[in-house]
C-alpha positions, 0 to 999 in steps of 0.5 A, spaced: 804 627 223 806 621 218 800 619 213 799 612 214 793 611 209 789 615 204 782 613 201 776 616 198 779 623 200 780 621 207 787 622 210 789 618 216 795 620 220 798 618 226 804 622 231 810 618 231 813 622 237 812 618 243 804 619 242 800 619 248 794 614 250 789 611 249 791 609 242 788 613 237 788 616 230 787 622 226 783 623 220 782 629 216 776 630 210 775 637 206 776 641 212 773 636 218 778 633 223 777 628 228 780 623 232 778 616 232 779 610 237 782 603 234 775 601 233 774 607 229 769 611 233 770 618 233 772 621 240 774 628 238 772 633 233 767 633 227 766 628 221 761 627 216 757 621 218 758 618 211 766 619 212 765 616 219 762 609 217 768 609 212 773 610 217 770 605 222 770 600 216 777 601 214 779 601 222 775 594 223 779 591 217 786 594 219 786 594 227 792 589 228 796 594 223 793 600 227 795 597 233 802 595 231 803 602 228 801 605 235 806 601 238 811 604 233 809 611 235 810 610 242 817 608 241 818 614 236 819 609 230 817 610 223 810 608 221 808 603 216 803 605 211 796 601 211 792 599 205 786 604 203 779 602 204 777 599 197 
């Protein structure tokens, strides 16, 4: 699963093998794993509250890029890197 961004110890990934709906991305942090919708809401898994806030802020800033990557993913195309949260 390609890494699309990394920040504050959080790794953001998306599959690019004809991914299934609804649009989402995966986040990992120190043994925690979660699936987030494009609004940055945790929809599956576990993640510390502080990291959820960071991920939500990042997703809000990069929603258009996430959606563009989603389109690439469902068409099995290479994904673009997305800038980290600073």
